[in-house]
C-alpha positions in Angstrom: -16.5 21.3 -1.5 -18.6 18.1 -1.9 -17.4 14.8 -3.4 -14.2 14.3 -5.2 -12.6 11.2 -6.7 -8.9 11.4 -6.6 -6.2 9.2 -8.1 -4.1 8.2 -5.1 -0.6 9.8 -5.3 -0.1 11.7 -2.1 1.4 9.8 0.9 -1.5 10.8 3.2 -4.0 9.6 0.7 -2.2 6.3 0.4 -2.5 5.9 4.2 -6.2 6.5 4.1 -6.7 4.3 1.0 -4.9 1.3 2.7 -6.6 1.9 6.0 -10.1 1.7 4.5 -9.3 -1.3 2.3 -7.5 -3.2 5.2 -10.4 -2.6 7.6 -13.4 -3.2 5.3 -12.1 -5.8 2.9 -9.9 -7.8 5.2 -10.3 -7.3 8.9 -14.1 -6.9 8.9 -14.2 -10.3 7.2 -11.9 -11.9 9.8 -8.7 -11.7 7.7 -6.2 -10.2 10.1 -2.6 -9.8 9.3 -2.8 -10.7 5.6 -3.3 -7.3 4.0 -0.2 -6.2 2.2 0.1 -2.6 1.2 3.1 -3.5 -1.0 1.5 -6.4 -2.8 3.3 -6.6 -6.2 0.1 -7.1 -8.2 -1.1 -3.7 -7.1 1.4 -1.8 -9.2 0.8 -3.1 -12.7 0.4 -0.7 -15.7 -3.2 0.5 -16.3 -4.2 0.1 -12.6 -5.7 3.2 -11.2 -6.2 3.6 -7.4 -9.0 5.9 -6.4 -10.0 7.5 -3.1 -13.5 9.0 -2.7 -13.6 12.0 -0.4 -16.4 14.2 0.7 -15.4 17.7 2.0 -11.9 16.4 2.2 -12.7 13.3 4.4 -11.8 9.9 2.9 -14.9 7.7 2.6 -14.2 4.9 0.1 -11.7 3.2 -2.3 -11.5 1.3 -5.5 -9.1 0.3 -8.1 -9.9 0.4 -11.8 -7.9 -2.0 -14.0 -8.2 -0.8 -17.6 -7.6 -3.7 -20.0 -7.3 -1.9 -23.3 -10.0 -3.9 -25.1 -12.9 -1.6 -24.2 -13.3 -3.4 -20.8 -12.1 -2.6 -17.3 -12.4 -4.2 -13.9 -13.9 -2.4 -10.9 -11.9 -3.9 -8.0 -11.7 -3.9 -4.2 -14.5 -1.5 -3.7 -14.9 -0.4 -0.1 -16.7 2.3 1.9 -15.7 3.0 5.5 -18.1 1.2 7.8 -19.3 4.3 9.5 -20.3 5.8 6.1 -22.0 2.8 4.6 -25.7 3.0 3.6 -25.5 6.8 2.9 -25.3 6.7 -0.9 -21.5 7.1 -1.0 -21.1 3.8 -2.9 -23.4 5.0 -5.6 -21.4 8.2 -5.9 -18.2 6.2 -6.1 -19.6 4.0 -8.8 -20.9 6.9 -10.9 -17.6 8.7 -10.7 -15.5 5.6 -11.5 -17.8 4.8 -14.4 -17.1 8.2 -15.8 -13.3 7.6 -15.4 -13.7 4.3 -17.2 -15.6 6.0 -20.1 -12.8 8.5 -20.3 -10.4 5.6 -20.9 -12.6 4.3 -23.7 -14.2 1.6 -21.7 -17.7 0.4 -22.5 -17.9 -2.7 -20.3 -17.1 -3.0 -16.6 -16.6 -6.2 -14.7 -16.6 -6.8 -11.0 -16.1 -9.7 -8.6 -19.0 -8.9 -6.2 -19.0 -10.1 -2.6 -22.2 -12.1 -2.0 -23.5 -9.4 0.3 -23.1 -6.7 -2.4 -24.8 -8.5 -5.3 -28.2 -6.9 -4.5 -26.6 -3.4 -4.6 -24.9 -4.2 -7.9 -28.1 -5.5 -9.5 -30.0 -2.4 -8.4 -27.4 -0.2 -10.1 -27.5 -1.9 -13.5 -25.0 -4.8 -13.1 -25.9 -8.4 -14.3 -24.5 -11.7 -13.3 -21.9 -12.7 -15.9 -18.9 -15.0 -15.6 -16.1 -13.1 -17.3 -13.1 -15.0 -15.9 -13.6 -18.0 -13.7 -9.9 -18.1 -12.8 -10.4 -14.9 -10.9 -12.6 -16.7 -8.4 -9.7 -17.7 -6.1 -8.2 -16.4 -2.9 -10.1 -13.5 -1.4 -12.4 -13.6 -4.4 -13.3 -17.3 -4.0 -16.9 -16.7 -2.9 -17.6 -13.7 -5.2 -20.2 -13.5 -8.0 -18.9 -12.2 -11.3 -20.9 -9.4 -12.8 -20.9 -7.1 -15.9 -22.2 -3.6 -16.6 -22.4 -1.9 -20.0 -21.6 1.8 -19.6 
């Protein structure tokens, strides 16, 4: 079966999606009790929620926000802790980049966690402030980056 990137629609996939995001992006960083599965900003038009699976097992998540001007934002990227360092993040990135191209996107943006900047630089991203107002809340310590695809 191998890898598949699915747009999250099925209730069981939503459960896996939220579990990975809650654990890796919030609780692993000491942010307990603040993750909101029903956060209103998650359901805007042109937001695509993806779950990376390998042989049917959920491994990672991201959201792609397509802006309609040839750009998109790669958001809330997470790989389950037990699966990190095995190349799944690169697979997720490649698959999401293809989805972005399919939407007519040529430039991707990301708010990279400081610990992930090296990964992004190795995979073709460059530091670039694209919206300083984004650097608030859980993104307050992030480094903004851009990638031409």
